[in-house]
Backbone and ligand atoms as CSV (ligand in chain L), in Angstrom:
chain,resi,resn,atom,element,x,y,z
A,1,MET,N,N,33.281,29.272,75.210
A,1,MET,CA,C,31.851,29.285,75.529
A,1,MET,C,C,31.340,30.715,75.446
A,2,THR,N,N,30.226,30.859,74.750
A,2,THR,CA,C,29.632,32.181,74.588
A,2,THR,C,C,28.443,32.339,75.525
A,3,ALA,N,N,28.419,33.436,76.211
A,3,ALA,CA,C,27.294,33.695,77.117
A,3,ALA,C,C,26.057,34.066,76.308
A,4,GLU,N,N,24.922,33.543,76.745
A,4,GLU,CA,C,23.658,33.935,76.113
A,4,GLU,C,C,23.370,35.389,76.454
A,5,PRO,N,N,22.864,36.150,75.499
A,5,PRO,CA,C,22.501,37.531,75.839
A,5,PRO,C,C,21.371,37.535,76.872
A,6,PHE,N,N,21.461,38.446,77.807
A,6,PHE,CA,C,20.450,38.539,78.857
A,6,PHE,C,C,19.157,39.117,78.278
A,7,GLN,N,N,18.084,38.341,78.399
A,7,GLN,CA,C,16.795,38.775,77.827
A,7,GLN,C,C,15.785,38.997,78.945
A,8,ILE,N,N,15.133,40.099,78.903
A,8,ILE,CA,C,14.034,40.339,79.836
A,8,ILE,C,C,12.774,40.341,79.011
A,9,SER,N,N,11.853,39.421,79.323
A,9,SER,CA,C,10.673,39.375,78.482
A,9,SER,C,C,9.639,40.394,78.932
A,10,ARG,N,N,8.910,40.810,77.956
A,10,ARG,CA,C,7.900,41.823,78.135
A,10,ARG,C,C,6.728,41.249,78.926
A,11,PRO,N,N,6.187,42.009,79.878
A,11,PRO,CA,C,4.985,41.531,80.565
A,11,PRO,C,C,3.811,41.472,79.583
A,12,LEU,N,N,3.086,40.363,79.597
A,12,LEU,CA,C,1.982,40.183,78.656
A,12,LEU,C,C,0.716,39.819,79.416
A,13,PRO,N,N,-0.441,40.082,78.799
A,13,PRO,CA,C,-1.698,39.760,79.483
A,13,PRO,C,C,-1.872,38.258,79.673
A,14,ARG,N,N,-2.520,37.899,80.772
A,14,ARG,CA,C,-2.918,36.514,81.005
A,14,ARG,C,C,-4.436,36.509,81.043
A,15,PRO,N,N,-5.085,36.104,79.954
A,15,PRO,CA,C,-6.543,36.175,79.900
A,15,PRO,C,C,-7.208,35.375,81.019
A,16,SER,N,N,-8.249,35.967,81.571
A,16,SER,CA,C,-9.088,35.293,82.560
A,16,SER,C,C,-10.344,34.825,81.827
A,17,PRO,N,N,-11.195,34.032,82.482
A,17,PRO,CA,C,-12.445,33.648,81.813
A,17,PRO,C,C,-13.254,34.870,81.343
A,18,PHE,N,N,-13.183,35.977,82.075
A,18,PHE,CA,C,-13.933,37.174,81.687
A,18,PHE,C,C,-13.279,37.922,80.531
A,19,SER,N,N,-11.956,37.955,80.516
A,19,SER,CA,C,-11.279,38.776,79.503
A,19,SER,C,C,-10.898,37.989,78.249
A,20,ARG,N,N,-11.036,36.656,78.272
A,20,ARG,CA,C,-10.598,35.848,77.128
A,20,ARG,C,C,-11.224,36.296,75.799
A,21,PRO,N,N,-12.536,36.582,75.731
A,21,PRO,CA,C,-13.095,37.030,74.440
A,21,PRO,C,C,-12.433,38.310,73.916
A,22,PHE,N,N,-12.068,39.208,74.823
A,22,PHE,CA,C,-11.386,40.444,74.424
A,22,PHE,C,C,-10.051,40.135,73.765
A,23,TRP,N,N,-9.260,39.253,74.401
A,23,TRP,CA,C,-7.928,38.944,73.867
A,23,TRP,C,C,-8.008,38.092,72.614
A,24,GLU,N,N,-8.996,37.182,72.534
A,24,GLU,CA,C,-9.174,36.388,71.317
A,24,GLU,C,C,-9.525,37.300,70.139
A,25,ALA,N,N,-10.375,38.297,70.390
A,25,ALA,CA,C,-10.745,39.250,69.340
A,25,ALA,C,C,-9.546,40.094,68.932
A,26,ALA,N,N,-8.739,40.501,69.907
A,26,ALA,CA,C,-7.559,41.313,69.596
A,26,ALA,C,C,-6.635,40.558,68.630
A,27,LYS,N,N,-6.531,39.229,68.818
A,27,LYS,CA,C,-5.713,38.432,67.899
A,27,LYS,C,C,-6.236,38.541,66.468
A,28,ARG,N,N,-7.564,38.718,66.330
A,28,ARG,CA,C,-8.184,38.878,64.998
A,28,ARG,C,C,-8.217,40.348,64.569
A,29,HIS,N,N,-7.590,41.204,65.369
A,29,HIS,CA,C,-7.564,42.656,65.132
A,29,HIS,C,C,-8.966,43.261,65.188
A,30,GLU,N,N,-9.717,42.797,66.188
A,30,GLU,CA,C,-11.035,43.372,66.468
A,30,GLU,C,C,-11.046,43.842,67.915
A,31,LEU,N,N,-11.654,45.005,68.128
A,31,LEU,CA,C,-11.758,45.541,69.482
A,31,LEU,C,C,-13.169,45.261,70.001
A,32,LEU,N,N,-13.279,44.341,70.946
A,32,LEU,CA,C,-14.568,44.012,71.535
A,32,LEU,C,C,-14.678,44.643,72.918
A,33,ILE,N,N,-15.856,45.144,73.227
A,33,ILE,CA,C,-16.150,45.601,74.582
A,33,ILE,C,C,-17.488,44.976,74.982
A,34,GLN,N,N,-17.799,45.056,76.252
A,34,GLN,CA,C,-19.060,44.483,76.710
A,34,GLN,C,C,-20.161,45.542,76.679
A,35,ARG,N,N,-21.402,45.064,76.549
A,35,ARG,CA,C,-22.569,45.947,76.607
A,35,ARG,C,C,-23.617,45.266,77.469
A,36,CYS,N,N,-24.279,46.103,78.266
A,36,CYS,CA,C,-25.324,45.585,79.137
A,36,CYS,C,C,-26.596,45.357,78.322
A,37,PRO,N,N,-27.166,44.139,78.377
A,37,PRO,CA,C,-28.380,43.872,77.611
A,37,PRO,C,C,-29.593,44.616,78.161
A,38,LYS,N,N,-29.507,45.087,79.407
A,38,LYS,CA,C,-30.654,45.728,80.045
A,38,LYS,C,C,-30.636,47.250,79.840
A,39,CYS,N,N,-29.526,47.915,80.214
A,39,CYS,CA,C,-29.489,49.385,80.139
A,39,CYS,C,C,-28.623,49.905,78.995
A,40,ARG,N,N,-28.000,49.019,78.230
A,40,ARG,CA,C,-27.225,49.331,77.021
A,40,ARG,C,C,-25.900,50.045,77.294
A,41,THR,N,N,-25.488,50.142,78.545
A,41,THR,CA,C,-24.201,50.765,78.864
A,41,THR,C,C,-23.062,49.917,78.304
A,42,HIS,N,N,-22.078,50.575,77.677
A,42,HIS,CA,C,-20.865,49.890,77.230
A,42,HIS,C,C,-19.881,49.851,78.393
A,43,ILE,N,N,-19.157,48.738,78.501
A,43,ILE,CA,C,-18.319,48.495,79.668
A,43,ILE,C,C,-16.941,48.011,79.254
A,44,PHE,N,N,-15.938,48.576,79.867
A,44,PHE,CA,C,-14.573,48.085,79.770
A,44,PHE,C,C,-13.896,48.479,81.070
A,45,TYR,N,N,-13.207,47.622,81.706
A,45,TYR,CA,C,-12.596,46.367,81.382
A,45,TYR,C,C,-13.619,45.232,81.535
A,46,PRO,N,N,-13.293,44.038,80.994
A,46,PRO,CA,C,-14.233,42.929,81.050
A,46,PRO,C,C,-14.577,42.526,82.488
A,47,ARG,N,N,-15.878,42.315,82.720
A,47,ARG,CA,C,-16.306,41.912,84.070
A,47,ARG,C,C,-17.639,41.177,84.010
A,48,TYR,N,N,-18.137,40.856,85.172
A,48,TYR,CA,C,-19.295,39.974,85.307
A,48,TYR,C,C,-20.602,40.741,85.298
A,49,ASN,N,N,-20.607,41.922,85.947
A,49,ASN,CA,C,-21.848,42.672,86.121
A,49,ASN,C,C,-21.766,44.041,85.443
A,50,CYS,N,N,-22.934,44.569,85.065
A,50,CYS,CA,C,-23.014,45.938,84.551
A,50,CYS,C,C,-22.634,46.926,85.661
A,51,THR,N,N,-21.811,47.911,85.300
A,51,THR,CA,C,-21.375,48.903,86.285
A,51,THR,C,C,-22.494,49.886,86.631
A,52,GLU,N,N,-23.525,49.959,85.797
A,52,GLU,CA,C,-24.611,50.930,86.021
A,52,GLU,C,C,-25.801,50.308,86.749
A,53,CYS,N,N,-26.219,49.114,86.295
A,53,CYS,CA,C,-27.455,48.549,86.851
A,53,CYS,C,C,-27.254,47.175,87.498
A,54,GLY,N,N,-26.055,46.634,87.387
A,54,GLY,CA,C,-25.775,45.360,88.052
A,54,GLY,C,C,-26.210,44.129,87.282
A,55,ALA,N,N,-26.834,44.329,86.116
A,55,ALA,CA,C,-27.313,43.179,85.344
A,55,ALA,C,C,-26.149,42.261,84.965
A,56,ARG,N,N,-26.468,40.975,84.798
A,56,ARG,CA,C,-25.464,39.997,84.392
A,56,ARG,C,C,-25.627,39.687,82.913
A,57,ASP,N,N,-24.899,38.672,82.471
A,57,ASP,CA,C,-24.970,38.232,81.076
A,57,ASP,C,C,-24.651,39.357,80.100
A,58,LEU,N,N,-23.572,40.081,80.381
A,58,LEU,CA,C,-23.137,41.145,79.476
A,58,LEU,C,C,-22.803,40.542,78.115
A,59,GLU,N,N,-23.125,41.269,77.044
A,59,GLU,CA,C,-22.849,40.777,75.700
A,59,GLU,C,C,-21.596,41.463,75.157
A,60,TRP,N,N,-20.934,40.766,74.226
A,60,TRP,CA,C,-19.745,41.327,73.578
A,60,TRP,C,C,-20.156,41.987,72.276
A,61,VAL,N,N,-19.699,43.197,72.060
A,61,VAL,CA,C,-19.998,43.913,70.813
A,61,VAL,C,C,-18.696,44.482,70.255
A,62,LYS,N,N,-18.677,44.664,68.950
A,62,LYS,CA,C,-17.494,45.229,68.312
A,62,LYS,C,C,-17.526,46.747,68.492
A,63,ALA,N,N,-16.459,47.297,69.030
A,63,ALA,CA,C,-16.360,48.745,69.191
A,63,ALA,C,C,-15.957,49.379,67.860
A,64,SER,N,N,-16.269,50.665,67.723
A,64,SER,CA,C,-15.922,51.363,66.475
A,64,SER,C,C,-14.412,51.464,66.297
A,65,GLY,N,N,-13.691,51.401,67.411
A,65,GLY,CA,C,-12.235,51.579,67.330
A,65,GLY,C,C,-11.822,53.035,67.316
A,66,LYS,N,N,-12.824,53.934,67.426
A,66,LYS,CA,C,-12.528,55.372,67.416
A,66,LYS,C,C,-12.672,55.950,68.815
A,67,GLY,N,N,-11.850,56.939,69.095
A,67,GLY,CA,C,-11.918,57.578,70.392
A,67,GLY,C,C,-11.067,58.822,70.415
A,68,THR,N,N,-10.848,59.347,71.615
A,68,THR,CA,C,-9.986,60.517,71.780
A,68,THR,C,C,-9.058,60.274,72.965
A,69,ILE,N,N,-7.938,60.972,72.948
A,69,ILE,CA,C,-6.998,60.850,74.064
A,69,ILE,C,C,-7.580,61.600,75.259
A,70,TYR,N,N,-7.860,60.869,76.327
A,70,TYR,CA,C,-8.421,61.447,77.547
A,70,TYR,C,C,-7.305,62.052,78.391
A,71,THR,N,N,-6.200,61.319,78.503
A,71,THR,CA,C,-4.993,61.835,79.153
A,71,THR,C,C,-3.817,60.973,78.729
A,72,TYR,N,N,-2.619,61.439,78.982
A,72,TYR,CA,C,-1.438,60.694,78.531
A,72,TYR,C,C,-0.225,61.121,79.330
A,73,THR,N,N,0.827,60.321,79.202
A,73,THR,CA,C,2.147,60.722,79.671
A,73,THR,C,C,3.166,60.177,78.679
A,74,VAL,N,N,4.279,60.835,78.581
A,74,VAL,CA,C,5.358,60.367,77.718
A,74,VAL,C,C,6.421,59.737,78.609
A,75,ALA,N,N,6.654,58.442,78.411
A,75,ALA,CA,C,7.686,57.732,79.173
A,75,ALA,C,C,9.023,57.983,78.499
A,76,ARG,N,N,9.882,58.720,79.176
A,76,ARG,CA,C,11.214,58.997,78.627
A,76,ARG,C,C,12.271,58.109,79.261
A,77,ARG,N,N,11.892,57.461,80.355
A,77,ARG,CA,C,12.677,56.363,80.932
A,77,ARG,C,C,11.751,55.158,80.890
A,78,PRO,N,N,12.278,53.973,80.590
A,78,PRO,CA,C,11.395,52.808,80.454
A,78,PRO,C,C,10.666,52.493,81.760
A,79,THR,N,N,9.380,52.175,81.656
A,79,THR,CA,C,8.588,51.786,82.829
A,79,THR,C,C,8.793,50.310,83.166
A,80,HIS,N,N,9.516,49.595,82.319
A,80,HIS,CA,C,9.866,48.184,82.545
A,80,HIS,C,C,11.144,47.949,81.740
A,81,PRO,N,N,12.072,47.130,82.253
A,81,PRO,CA,C,13.329,46.913,81.519
A,81,PRO,C,C,13.129,46.440,80.075
A,82,ALA,N,N,12.048,45.701,79.817
A,82,ALA,CA,C,11.813,45.205,78.457
A,82,ALA,C,C,11.460,46.322,77.475
A,83,PHE,N,N,11.146,47.507,77.999
A,83,PHE,CA,C,10.757,48.622,77.133
A,83,PHE,C,C,11.906,49.605,76.899
A,84,ALA,N,N,13.117,49.213,77.333
A,84,ALA,CA,C,14.254,50.135,77.279
A,84,ALA,C,C,14.506,50.688,75.876
A,85,ASP,N,N,14.310,49.841,74.858
A,85,ASP,CA,C,14.605,50.310,73.492
A,85,ASP,C,C,13.417,51.030,72.852
A,86,ARG,N,N,12.365,51.263,73.612
A,86,ARG,CA,C,11.163,51.903,73.046
A,86,ARG,C,C,11.051,53.376,73.412
A,87,VAL,N,N,11.829,53.838,74.360
A,87,VAL,CA,C,11.673,55.225,74.820
A,87,VAL,C,C,12.057,56.219,73.723
A,88,PRO,N,N,11.423,57.392,73.638
A,88,PRO,CA,C,10.240,57.745,74.421
A,88,PRO,C,C,8.995,57.110,73.810
A,89,TYR,N,N,8.041,56.749,74.674
A,89,TYR,CA,C,6.783,56.210,74.167
A,89,TYR,C,C,5.617,56.814,74.958
A,90,ILE,N,N,4.445,56.732,74.365
A,90,ILE,CA,C,3.276,57.407,74.928
A,90,ILE,C,C,2.355,56.387,75.585
A,91,ILE,N,N,2.086,56.597,76.860
A,91,ILE,CA,C,1.101,55.808,77.599
A,91,ILE,C,C,-0.121,56.710,77.720
A,92,ALA,N,N,-1.281,56.187,77.355
A,92,ALA,CA,C,-2.463,57.053,77.345
A,92,ALA,C,C,-3.695,56.320,77.850
A,93,ILE,N,N,-4.654,57.111,78.275
A,93,ILE,CA,C,-6.007,56.607,78.490
A,93,ILE,C,C,-6.839,57.162,77.349
A,94,VAL,N,N,-7.407,56.257,76.558
A,94,VAL,CA,C,-8.249,56.639,75.425
A,94,VAL,C,C,-9.707,56.457,75.813
A,95,GLU,N,N,-10.501,57.495,75.544
A,95,GLU,CA,C,-11.943,57.397,75.751
A,95,GLU,C,C,-12.569,56.971,74.437
A,96,LEU,N,N,-13.161,55.786,74.436
A,96,LEU,CA,C,-13.784,55.262,73.226
A,96,LEU,C,C,-15.055,56.034,72.903
A,97,GLU,N,N,-15.409,56.041,71.627
A,97,GLU,CA,C,-16.660,56.657,71.175
A,97,GLU,C,C,-17.862,56.135,71.972
A,98,GLU,N,N,-17.782,54.844,72.362
A,98,GLU,CA,C,-18.886,54.208,73.102
A,98,GLU,C,C,-18.908,54.591,74.575
A,99,GLY,N,N,-17.852,55.267,75.053
A,99,GLY,CA,C,-17.850,55.725,76.433
A,99,GLY,C,C,-16.742,55.201,77.331
A,100,PRO,N,N,-16.480,53.876,77.318
A,100,PRO,CA,C,-15.447,53.375,78.228
A,100,PRO,C,C,-14.058,53.935,77.895
A,101,ARG,N,N,-13.205,53.941,78.900
A,101,ARG,CA,C,-11.823,54.380,78.732
A,101,ARG,C,C,-10.909,53.180,78.909
A,102,LEU,N,N,-9.834,53.144,78.133
A,102,LEU,CA,C,-8.862,52.070,78.311
A,102,LEU,C,C,-7.445,52.604,78.267
A,103,THR,N,N,-6.582,51.946,79.021
A,103,THR,CA,C,-5.169,52.311,79.074
A,103,THR,C,C,-4.452,51.612,77.935
A,104,THR,N,N,-3.606,52.362,77.215
A,104,THR,CA,C,-3.025,51.847,75.989
A,104,THR,C,C,-1.762,52.633,75.652
A,105,ASN,N,N,-1.223,52.378,74.493
A,105,ASN,CA,C,-0.127,53.182,73.954
A,105,ASN,C,C,-0.620,53.905,72.713
A,106,ILE,N,N,-0.076,55.098,72.496
A,106,ILE,CA,C,-0.312,55.812,71.246
A,106,ILE,C,C,0.921,55.586,70.376
A,107,VAL,N,N,0.699,55.110,69.155
A,107,VAL,CA,C,1.810,54.803,68.246
A,107,VAL,C,C,1.717,55.691,67.013
A,108,ASP,N,N,2.758,55.677,66.209
A,108,ASP,CA,C,2.812,56.491,64.984
A,108,ASP,C,C,2.516,57.952,65.301
A,109,CYS,N,N,3.068,58.446,66.385
A,109,CYS,CA,C,2.785,59.805,66.840
A,109,CYS,C,C,4.040,60.351,67.516
A,110,ASP,N,N,4.456,61.522,67.118
A,110,ASP,CA,C,5.595,62.186,67.745
A,110,ASP,C,C,5.230,62.519,69.195
A,111,PRO,N,N,5.995,62.024,70.166
A,111,PRO,CA,C,5.651,62.293,71.578
A,111,PRO,C,C,5.526,63.780,71.903
A,112,ASP,N,N,6.184,64.627,71.135
A,112,ASP,CA,C,6.087,66.064,71.415
A,112,ASP,C,C,4.827,66.688,70.821
A,113,SER,N,N,4.103,65.933,69.990
A,113,SER,CA,C,2.906,66.527,69.377
A,113,SER,C,C,1.608,65.938,69.941
A,114,VAL,N,N,1.714,64.982,70.855
A,114,VAL,CA,C,0.501,64.358,71.412
A,114,VAL,C,C,-0.245,65.379,72.268
A,115,ARG,N,N,-1.583,65.370,72.181
A,115,ARG,CA,C,-2.412,66.312,72.927
A,115,ARG,C,C,-3.672,65.620,73.446
A,116,ILE,N,N,-4.135,66.069,74.601
A,116,ILE,CA,C,-5.441,65.629,75.101
A,116,ILE,C,C,-6.500,66.030,74.082
A,117,GLY,N,N,-7.425,65.122,73.794
A,117,GLY,CA,C,-8.504,65.412,72.852
A,117,GLY,C,C,-8.208,64.999,71.424
A,118,THR,N,N,-6.976,64.586,71.148
A,118,THR,CA,C,-6.630,64.155,69.790
A,118,THR,C,C,-7.477,62.943,69.393
A,119,PRO,N,N,-8.149,62.997,68.232
A,119,PRO,CA,C,-8.884,61.814,67.757
A,119,PRO,C,C,-7.901,60.692,67.401
A,120,VAL,N,N,-8.243,59.483,67.817
A,120,VAL,CA,C,-7.376,58.319,67.557
A,120,VAL,C,C,-8.222,57.148,67.070
A,121,GLU,N,N,-7.539,56.184,66.467
A,121,GLU,CA,C,-8.209,54.962,66.027
A,121,GLU,C,C,-7.355,53.772,66.437
A,122,VAL,N,N,-8.029,52.654,66.628
A,122,VAL,CA,C,-7.322,51.465,67.120
A,122,VAL,C,C,-6.422,50.874,66.030
A,123,ALA,N,N,-5.329,50.302,66.479
A,123,ALA,CA,C,-4.439,49.505,65.644
A,123,ALA,C,C,-4.036,48.326,66.523
A,124,PHE,N,N,-3.363,47.356,65.967
A,124,PHE,CA,C,-3.003,46.196,66.786
A,124,PHE,C,C,-1.529,45.897,66.634
A,125,GLU,N,N,-0.879,45.712,67.783
A,125,GLU,CA,C,0.531,45.345,67.796
A,125,GLU,C,C,0.606,43.845,68.031
A,126,ASP,N,N,1.071,43.107,67.021
A,126,ASP,CA,C,1.210,41.655,67.155
A,126,ASP,C,C,2.513,41.357,67.888
A,127,VAL,N,N,2.380,41.006,69.167
A,127,VAL,CA,C,3.562,40.756,69.994
A,127,VAL,C,C,4.153,39.385,69.672
A,128,ASN,N,N,3.285,38.393,69.547
A,128,ASN,CA,C,3.698,37.040,69.153
A,128,ASN,C,C,2.460,36.347,68.579
A,129,GLU,N,N,2.528,35.033,68.377
A,129,GLU,CA,C,1.391,34.342,67.750
A,129,GLU,C,C,0.177,34.258,68.668
A,130,GLU,N,N,0.398,34.451,69.957
A,130,GLU,CA,C,-0.687,34.323,70.925
A,130,GLU,C,C,-1.296,35.657,71.348
A,131,VAL,N,N,-0.529,36.731,71.214
A,131,VAL,CA,C,-0.956,38.002,71.798
A,131,VAL,C,C,-0.838,39.150,70.806
A,132,SER,N,N,-1.957,39.865,70.637
A,132,SER,CA,C,-1.952,41.146,69.936
A,132,SER,C,C,-2.528,42.169,70.889
A,133,LEU,N,N,-1.876,43.316,70.961
A,133,LEU,CA,C,-2.302,44.348,71.897
A,133,LEU,C,C,-2.975,45.493,71.154
A,134,PRO,N,N,-4.161,45.915,71.622
A,134,PRO,CA,C,-4.771,47.101,71.022
A,134,PRO,C,C,-3.966,48.346,71.413
A,135,VAL,N,N,-3.557,49.093,70.415
A,135,VAL,CA,C,-2.895,50.389,70.600
A,135,VAL,C,C,-3.674,51.384,69.736
A,136,PHE,N,N,-3.350,52.643,69.841
A,136,PHE,CA,C,-4.088,53.644,69.064
A,136,PHE,C,C,-3.117,54.561,68.341
A,137,ARG,N,N,-3.581,55.082,67.202
A,137,ARG,CA,C,-2.772,56.043,66.436
A,137,ARG,C,C,-3.657,57.241,66.099
A,138,PRO,N,N,-3.042,58.395,65.877
A,138,PRO,CA,C,-3.857,59.549,65.502
A,138,PRO,C,C,-4.715,59.230,64.277
A,139,ALA,N,N,-5.999,59.630,64.307
A,139,ALA,CA,C,-6.923,59.308,63.201
A,139,ALA,C,C,-6.734,60.291,62.055
L,1,ZN,ZN,ZN,-26.882,47.848,82.855
């Protein structure tokens, strides 16, 4: 009898009614963020009310996918057992051209050359048939 290899699955997003359009768009390799119909503020993460004026009925708009690295850290030990074979990897907060910031990974980038302020563009990591994750690479 052969033992099954021990597998630890990667933590994945569980879309809520508010975030479902974001994750559905990510599957199509589109980065959607919300915009307030009243004051035009762009908003991320997905939510019910505008963070500036409280208005409801936020609309979904396609983001440019461009931004800059606001801050980052290089994980040299895995932050989760499922990421053990990925070290070192870059965890970053990217400030989108539209204003909102999102937590993500920087890919196709030497961890020793990553810098705050580096221009980046969105890419998508297809984890499985249900989930694609927005990540960013140097532009
Ligand atoms: Zn607003």
